[in-house]
C-alpha positions in Angstrom: -64.3 106.0 57.0 -62.3 108.4 59.2 -61.9 112.1 58.4 -58.2 111.5 56.7 -59.6 109.2 54.2 -63.1 111.4 53.7 -60.5 114.2 53.0 -58.2 111.9 50.6 -61.0 111.2 48.6 -62.1 114.6 48.4 -58.7 115.3 47.0 -58.9 112.6 44.6 -62.1 113.5 43.3 -60.9 116.9 42.6 -58.1 115.7 41.2 -60.7 113.6 38.7 -61.8 116.9 37.7 -57.9 118.5 37.1 -58.3 120.4 40.3 -55.1 122.1 40.8 -52.6 122.6 44.0 -54.2 120.2 46.1 -53.6 120.6 49.4 -55.2 118.8 52.4 -54.7 120.9 56.1 -54.7 118.2 59.1 -56.5 120.5 61.6 -57.2 117.8 64.0 -54.6 119.3 66.8 -55.6 123.0 66.6 -58.7 123.6 65.9 -62.7 121.6 66.7 -64.2 123.0 63.6 -62.8 120.7 61.3 -60.0 117.5 61.3 -59.3 118.1 57.4 -59.1 121.1 54.9 -59.3 120.1 51.6 -57.8 123.1 48.7 -57.9 123.2 45.3 -58.3 125.2 42.9 -59.7 125.8 38.9 -59.4 128.6 36.4 -62.6 129.6 35.8 -65.8 129.3 37.7 -67.3 127.1 35.5 -64.5 124.4 36.7 -64.8 125.1 39.8 -68.2 124.2 40.3 -67.4 121.1 38.3 -64.8 120.3 40.8 -67.3 120.8 43.9 -70.5 119.1 41.9 -67.7 116.4 41.7 -66.5 116.0 44.6 -70.3 115.8 46.2 -70.7 113.4 44.2 -68.2 111.3 45.6 -68.6 111.8 48.8 -72.7 111.3 48.5 -71.5 107.7 47.1 -69.3 106.9 49.8 -72.1 108.1 52.3 -71.3 111.5 53.4 -73.9 114.5 53.1 -72.8 118.2 52.1 -74.0 119.5 55.3 -73.9 123.2 54.2 -72.2 125.1 50.5 -71.8 128.5 50.0 -70.4 130.2 46.8 -71.8 127.8 44.3 -73.4 130.0 42.0 -70.7 132.4 41.8 -68.1 129.4 41.4 -65.0 131.7 42.5 -64.6 130.1 46.1 -67.2 127.0 47.0 -67.0 125.8 50.5 -68.3 122.4 51.4 -68.9 121.6 54.7 -69.4 118.0 55.6 -68.6 117.8 58.9 -65.1 116.6 59.9 -64.2 117.6 56.8 -64.3 121.0 54.7 -63.6 121.6 51.3 -62.3 124.6 49.7 -62.7 124.9 45.7 -61.4 128.1 44.7 -60.5 130.2 41.6 -57.1 130.5 41.4 -57.0 134.0 42.0 -58.7 133.7 45.3 -57.1 130.8 46.6 -53.4 133.0 45.9 -55.0 136.0 47.6 -56.7 134.3 51.0 -53.6 132.1 51.3 -55.5 129.6 53.5 -52.1 127.4 54.4 -50.8 130.8 55.6 -54.1 131.7 57.7 -54.1 128.0 59.0 -50.6 127.5 59.4 -50.7 126.1 63.2 -52.4 122.7 61.1 -49.7 120.1 59.4 -50.1 120.8 55.4 -50.2 117.5 53.6 -49.5 118.1 49.9 -51.5 115.9 47.8 -50.1 112.8 45.6 -51.8 112.1 42.9 -52.3 108.7 42.1 -50.0 107.1 39.7 -52.1 105.8 35.9 
C-alpha cells in the first residue's frame, strides 16, 4: 500500500467514527517530512480520542505501525505519525484556530469524499 492509499484508509477510519471536515494534503512535492497529512476534527475530546484510536486500529490491521502519538490524553489535538502519513485529529476549535490547510497551502488539498452506503 502506498502513502496515498494509507492516507485514504486513515480518512475512511475517521469517517467511520463520524470525523468531520476530513481532508488530505498531498505534501509530496513540498516536504520531506511526510507524503500526506490527514486532517479531521471531532466535537469533543472523547470523540477526538475515539477517532484517533480507530485510525490506529485500522492502520495496524493493514500492517502499519504508529511511530509516535502526541495529545491522546488531552483529546484536543492528537497527532499520529505513521511515517509517510501524519494524521491530525483535532477538536473543531483547534482546527479552526491553527488552520493547517492555510499553513501547508503549498501542498495540494484533496477533499475526502465519503464512500456511499
